[in-house]
C-alpha positions in Angstrom: 70.1 -22.5 33.0 69.1 -26.5 32.7 65.9 -26.0 34.0 65.0 -23.8 30.5 64.8 -27.4 28.5 62.4 -29.2 30.8 60.4 -26.4 30.5 60.5 -26.7 26.5 60.2 -30.2 27.2 57.1 -30.0 29.2 55.3 -27.5 27.3 56.0 -30.1 23.7 54.1 -32.7 26.2 51.5 -30.6 26.5 50.9 -29.4 23.2 51.1 -33.3 22.0 48.6 -34.1 24.6 46.3 -31.3 24.0 46.6 -32.7 19.5 46.0 -36.0 20.8 42.6 -34.9 23.0 41.2 -33.1 19.7 41.6 -36.4 17.7 39.9 -38.2 20.2 37.0 -36.1 20.5 34.2 -36.2 17.6 34.1 -34.3 14.4 31.1 -31.7 14.9 28.5 -32.3 12.2 28.0 -29.6 9.8 24.5 -27.9 9.6 22.9 -29.6 6.6 22.1 -27.3 3.8 18.9 -25.3 4.0 16.1 -25.4 1.0 16.5 -21.9 -0.6 13.4 -19.9 -0.9 13.2 -17.0 -2.3 10.4 -14.2 -0.5 6.9 -13.5 -2.7 6.7 -9.8 -1.8 3.4 -8.0 -2.2 1.9 -4.6 -2.6 -0.5 -3.7 0.7 -3.0 -4.8 2.2 -2.0 -8.0 0.0 0.7 -10.3 1.7 2.4 -13.5 1.5 0.4 -16.5 2.0 1.0 -18.5 5.8 3.4 -21.0 5.3 2.9 -25.0 5.5 6.2 -25.5 5.4 7.5 -27.7 9.1 11.1 -27.0 8.1 13.6 -24.3 8.4 14.7 -22.7 5.4 17.2 -20.0 4.0 14.5 -17.0 3.2 15.7 -14.9 0.0 14.5 -11.1 1.1 15.3 -8.4 -2.0 14.2 -5.2 -0.8 14.6 -1.7 -3.3 15.1 1.7 -1.5 13.1 3.9 -4.1 12.5 7.4 -3.7 8.9 8.6 -5.9 6.6 11.5 -6.0 3.4 10.5 -6.1 -0.3 11.6 -4.8 -0.8 11.7 -0.7 -4.6 13.0 -1.1 -6.3 13.9 -4.4 -4.8 16.7 -6.0 -1.6 16.7 -3.7 1.2 15.3 -4.5 4.4 14.2 -1.9 7.7 13.0 -2.5 8.0 9.5 -0.3 10.6 7.0 0.4 9.8 4.0 0.4 11.2 0.5 0.4 9.8 -1.0 -3.1 7.9 1.7 -3.7 4.7 1.1 -1.6 3.8 3.0 1.5 4.3 0.6 4.2 6.8 -1.6 2.5 6.0 -5.0 1.2 5.4 -7.0 4.1 8.2 -10.4 4.8 6.9 -13.3 6.1 9.2 -16.1 7.4 9.2 -19.2 9.9 11.0 -18.9 13.4 14.5 -20.4 12.8 14.3 -19.8 9.3 17.9 -18.0 8.4 17.3 -14.6 6.3 19.4 -13.0 3.5 18.5 -9.8 3.1 19.5 -7.8 -0.1 18.9 -4.3 -0.1 19.5 -2.3 -3.1 19.6 2.2 -3.1 18.2 2.8 -6.6 21.0 4.9 -8.9 18.1 8.0 -9.2 17.6 8.7 -5.3 19.3 10.8 -3.7 20.3 9.9 -0.4 22.1 7.0 1.1 19.5 4.6 3.4 19.2 1.9 5.1 16.7 -1.1 7.1 16.5 -1.6 10.7 14.2 -4.9 11.3 13.2 -5.4 15.1 12.6 -9.0 14.2 17.0 -8.9 14.6 19.0 -9.7 17.4 21.7 -7.9 16.6 23.4 -4.2 17.2 21.4 -2.1 14.9 19.3 -4.6 13.6 21.3 -4.6 10.3 21.2 -0.8 9.6 24.9 -0.6 10.2 25.8 -4.1 7.5 22.9 -1.9 5.0 24.0 1.3 5.2 24.1 2.5 1.7 24.6 5.5 -1.3 22.6 6.0 -4.1 23.8 3.0 -6.8 25.0 0.6 -4.3 23.4 -2.5 -2.7 24.2 -4.7 0.6 23.7 -7.9 2.1 23.3 -9.8 5.7 22.1 -12.8 7.1 20.1 -13.3 10.6 18.2 -15.7 11.8 14.9 -15.4 13.1 14.9 -16.5 16.7 11.6 -15.2 18.2 7.9 -15.2 16.4 5.8 -12.5 16.3 4.9 -9.5 13.9 7.9 -6.4 13.8 8.1 -3.3 12.5 11.5 -2.7 9.9 12.3 1.0 9.1 15.1 3.4 7.3 17.5 4.0 10.6 19.3 6.6 8.4 19.7 10.3 10.3 17.4 12.4 10.4 15.9 8.7 11.3 12.4 10.8 11.9 13.0 12.5 8.6 12.9 8.9 7.0 10.5 7.3 8.7 8.7 10.5 8.3 8.6 10.2 4.5 7.3 6.2 4.3 10.4 4.3 5.4 9.1 1.6 7.3 7.2 -2.2 6.7 7.2 -5.6 8.9 8.4 -8.6 8.8 6.3 -11.3 9.9 7.7 -14.2 12.0 5.1 -17.6 12.4 5.9 -20.2 15.1 7.2 -23.2 14.3 4.2 -24.6 14.5 2.3 -22.2 12.1 -0.6 -20.2 12.5 -4.2 -21.3 12.3 -5.7 -20.9 9.1 -8.4 -18.0 8.7 -10.1 -16.6 5.3 -9.0 -13.8 5.0 -5.5 -12.0 5.8 -4.8 -7.9 5.6 -1.4 -5.8 6.1 -2.4 -2.1 7.3 -0.2 0.3 8.9 -0.6 3.7 10.4 2.0 6.6 9.6 2.2 10.4 10.3 2.8 12.8 7.9 3.9 16.4 8.1 3.4 18.7 5.0 4.3 22.5 4.5 1.0 23.0 3.7 -2.5 22.3 5.5 -4.4 18.8 4.9 -5.4 18.4 1.1 -3.8 21.5 0.1 -3.2 21.3 -3.5 0.0 20.4 -5.7 3.4 19.2 -4.6 3.8 19.6 -1.0 7.5 19.2 0.8 8.5 17.8 4.2 7.8 20.0 7.4 11.3 19.4 9.9 9.4 21.6 12.9 6.0 20.0 12.6 7.8 16.9 13.0 9.7 17.9 15.8 6.7 19.8 17.5 4.4 16.2 16.5 1.9 18.5 14.5 0.9 15.9 12.0 -0.8 17.5 8.8 -2.2 13.7 7.7 -2.5 10.7 9.8 -3.2 8.0 7.3 -3.7 3.8 6.7 -1.1 2.6 4.0 0.4 5.6 2.8 -2.2 7.5 1.4 -5.5 9.8 2.4 -8.3 6.8 1.1 -5.9 4.6 0.7 -8.7 1.3 2.1 -11.5 3.5 0.3 -13.5 3.3 -3.0 -11.4 1.0 -5.4 -9.3 0.2 -2.3 -11.8 -1.1 0.3 -11.2 -4.1 1.8 -13.8 -6.8 1.6 -15.0 -9.7 3.4 -17.8 -12.3 3.5 -20.6 -12.6 6.5 -18.6 -15.5 8.8 -15.1 -15.3 7.3 -12.6 -14.8 10.0 -10.5 -12.4 9.7 -7.1 -11.6 10.4 -5.3 -8.3 10.5 -1.8 -7.2 11.1 -1.2 -3.8 12.0 1.2 -1.7 12.8 2.5 1.7 13.3 5.6 3.2 12.0 5.4 6.7 13.2 7.2 8.3 13.8 5.6 9.8 16.2 1.8 9.2 16.9 0.3 6.0 18.8 -2.6 4.6 17.2 -6.1 3.4 19.1 -7.1 0.7 16.3 -11.0 0.4 16.4 -13.1 -1.0 13.7 -16.7 0.3 14.2 -19.1 -2.3 13.6 -16.6 -5.0 14.8 -15.4 -6.5 18.1 -11.8 -8.1 17.9 -12.1 -11.9 18.6 -8.8 -12.2 19.7 -6.0 -9.2 19.9 -2.0 -10.5 20.2 -0.8 -7.5 22.0 2.0 -5.7 20.1 2.5 -8.7 17.9 3.3 -11.3 20.6 2.0 -14.5 21.6 -0.5 -13.8 23.9 -3.9 -13.0 23.2 -6.8 -10.6 25.1 -10.3 -11.8 23.7 -13.4 -9.5 23.0 -11.4 -6.2 22.7 -13.0 -2.9 21.0 -10.2 -0.7 20.4 -6.4 -1.6 20.7 -3.4 0.5 21.6 -0.6 0.1 19.1 2.5 2.2 19.7 4.8 3.9 17.3 7.2 1.3 15.7 4.7 -1.4 17.4 2.2 -4.0 15.8 -0.6 -6.3 16.6 -2.7 -8.6 15.0 -6.4 -8.7 15.7 -9.0 -11.2 14.4 -12.7 -10.9 14.0 -15.9 -12.5 11.9 -18.4 -9.9 11.0 -21.5 -11.6 11.2 -24.2 -9.0 8.7 -23.4 -6.8 5.3 -22.7 -3.6 5.4 -19.4 -1.3 6.0 -16.8 -1.4 8.9 -15.1 1.3 9.3 -11.2 1.4 10.3 -10.2 4.5 12.3 -7.6 5.3 14.8 -10.4 6.5 17.5 -8.5 9.7 18.2 -11.6 10.5 16.0 -10.1 14.5 14.4 -7.3 12.2 12.4 -9.9 9.8 11.3 -12.0 12.3 10.2 -10.0 15.1 9.8 -6.4 13.8 8.9 -7.3 10.6 6.6 -6.5 8.2 9.3 -10.3 6.2 8.2 -10.9 3.3 5.9 -13.6 0.4 4.6 -13.9 -3.1 5.0 -17.4 -4.3 2.9 -18.6 -7.4 4.1 -21.5 -9.0 2.1 -24.0 -11.5 2.9 -27.9 -12.3 3.6 -29.2 -9.9 6.0 -29.5 -11.3 9.8 -32.3 -9.3 12.0 -31.6 -11.4 14.6 -28.2 -10.2 15.1 -28.8 -6.4 13.9 -32.0 -5.0 12.9 -33.5 -2.0 10.8 -34.7 0.5 13.8 -37.6 2.3 13.6 -37.2 6.1 14.0 -40.3 8.4 14.5 -40.9 12.1 15.3 -41.3 12.7 19.5 -44.7 13.6 20.4 -44.9 17.4 19.9 -42.2 18.2 17.5 -42.5 20.1 14.8 -41.7 19.4 11.0 -38.0 20.5 9.8 -38.8 23.9 8.1 -38.0 24.3 4.1 -35.8 25.6 3.3 -35.8 28.9 1.2 -35.5 28.6 -2.5 -32.6 30.5 -3.8 -32.5 32.8 -6.5 -31.9 32.4 -10.4 -27.7 31.6 -10.9 -26.5 31.9 -14.1 -25.0 28.9 -16.1 -21.8 28.2 -14.8 -19.1 28.6 -17.1 -16.2 26.0 -18.2 -14.0 27.2 -16.0 -16.0 27.3 -12.9 -17.4 23.6 -13.5 -13.3 22.5 -14.0 -12.7 24.4 -10.5 -15.9 23.1 -8.9 -14.1 19.4 -10.0 -10.9 20.3 -8.3 -12.3 21.3 -5.3 -14.6 17.9 -5.1 -11.3 16.1 -6.4 -9.2 17.5 -3.3 -11.7 17.9 -0.5 -15.0 16.2 -1.1 -13.4 12.6 -2.8 -12.2 11.3 0.1 -15.7 10.2 2.5 -18.2 10.9 -0.3 -16.3 9.0 -3.0 -14.9 10.2 -6.0 -18.3 9.0 -8.2 -20.3 11.1 -5.1 -21.6 7.9 -3.7 -21.0 8.2 -0.5 -20.4 5.2 1.8 -23.9 3.9 3.3 -24.1 4.3 7.2 -21.1 6.8 7.6 -21.1 9.1 4.7 -24.1 10.4 2.7 -24.5 10.4 -1.0 -23.7 13.6 -2.9 -24.5 12.1 -5.9 -28.8 11.8 -7.3 -29.1 12.7 -3.4 -32.7 14.1 -2.7 -31.7 16.4 0.3 -29.2 18.0 -2.4 -31.6 18.8 -4.8 -34.3 20.0 -2.6 -32.1 22.1 -0.5 -29.2 23.0 -2.7 -28.5 26.4 -0.5 -28.5 24.5 2.9 -25.6 22.3 1.4 -24.0 25.2 1.1 -24.1 26.3 4.4 -22.9 22.9 5.8 -19.9 23.3 3.8 -19.4 27.0 5.0 -20.6 25.9 8.5 -20.3 22.3 9.4 -22.8 20.1 10.5 -23.6 17.6 13.5 -26.8 15.1 13.8 -29.2 13.4 11.9 -30.0 13.8 8.4 -31.7 11.7 6.1 -30.9 11.1 2.3 -32.8 9.2 -0.3 -34.1 7.5 2.6 -31.7 6.3 5.0 -30.3 8.0 8.2 -27.3 9.2 8.6 -25.8 10.6 11.8 -22.3 12.4 12.2 -20.3 15.0 12.2 -18.8 17.1 9.2 -16.7 19.6 10.1 -16.3 23.3 8.3 -14.3 23.3 5.3 -11.4 25.8 4.5 -13.0 27.3 1.1 -13.2 30.9 -0.1 -16.3 32.4 -1.4 -15.5 31.2 -5.5 -14.6 27.8 -4.4 -18.0 26.9 -2.2 -19.9 28.3 -5.0 -17.8 26.2 -7.6 -18.0 23.1 -5.4 -21.6 23.4 -5.0 -22.3 24.1 -8.3 -20.3 21.1 -9.9 -21.9 18.6 -7.9 -25.9 20.0 -8.5 -24.7 19.9 -12.3 -22.5 17.0 -12.9 -23.6 14.6 -9.8 -27.5 15.3 -9.9 -28.3 16.4 -13.3 -29.2 20.0 -12.2 -28.5 23.9 -12.9 -26.1 26.3 -11.1 -27.9 26.8 -7.9 -25.2 29.3 -5.8 -23.2 32.5 -6.6 -19.7 33.3 -5.0 -21.5 36.5 -4.2 -24.3 34.7 -2.0 -21.5 32.7 -0.4 -20.1 35.7 0.9 -23.6 37.1 2.5 -24.4 33.4 4.0 -20.8 33.7 5.5 -21.2 37.4 7.1 -24.9 36.4 8.3 -23.3 33.4 10.5 -20.7 35.5 11.7 -23.0 38.2 13.0 
């Protein structure tokens, strides 16, 4: 029994010794308070400016979840689930070593719970568990941006594929501590696949088709969430000689991208958004949930065409965009070319003129415009001016005015090979369009009357006859 007090005394002495040792250790300096920066968020293809500071900061990012109905294609509507009301969600831009405070709000008018998983986060779930919230709630968490690179973020609420397929993805760029080289233009583009109950460009409000998604049969494969988002008024711009940097990612949920720009060679490709680059690249493969950074210098004026080089996705599902390059001609780099007929070649036969057609009614004109907006405008543009070197004009078109009956044949059966419109050469493929006889007649007559100052040129009965002749 006498040993118990000795043990207690020994324990007390050890405790005192430990306390004395702790007192002798130097105090750990508290981490100095970081300056607070509220992240500026911009709608894609824009993004926050390059970071110039040389020290870390606490970057506050405020994101909202918004379920919104808008056009996925002209005349076709869809309910998107978004970060901040855009597809993709707005880009977040921070610096290696920053502490990021992410605040997520699930707006009260939404119907579903959502969260966010950022691939730039080191930790289980990438923030998904901390941010899973029902409509009318908000969540916040912090993380340290440890590794520089370009990372995808997305919703990770079950069923995850459905949330992503409805547009819930974006990217976060973590710049290296030393910063990034200066460029003249920066753009932010993401590709995603969408699964609608109706077919490509089917009119009206379309729902989500889960079976198509499971079978990986996308109705649309799109840049920045809409058919034609990077054409027309959304066309990217640059000057010849500009150094262009493009941050490109794939939200998925299923397809990868063979990203290519027709008319450009990538000077540098930072593979999968990391720090190492390959030089002089034509096409780069980007996985679902992955990214790349490409840099290039357009050297001559004209339109460069962004595509997924799995080309039916570009020309039949929507994965196409444009960059209009301005500047002086450089014929030493890219000549105009000369085209002549081969010896002994016969001139093309002149198509027979169609018989007179009654004037189009007001209802037929409205129908023709609707068909044009839903079917033709994405490539030939809403005003019918087309894309030089890519898609021929339909407005003020000598080809159309001289051969409208042939134009109807092209709509019905498609066409490949060269044609000349207003003196310019085009050599591409137009697939046959899935339109009924009334739609074909209506759109041809609309283009004739409203874009070429002509009159109605074909009837549904003539279209039917044309279809039967081809079938035979």
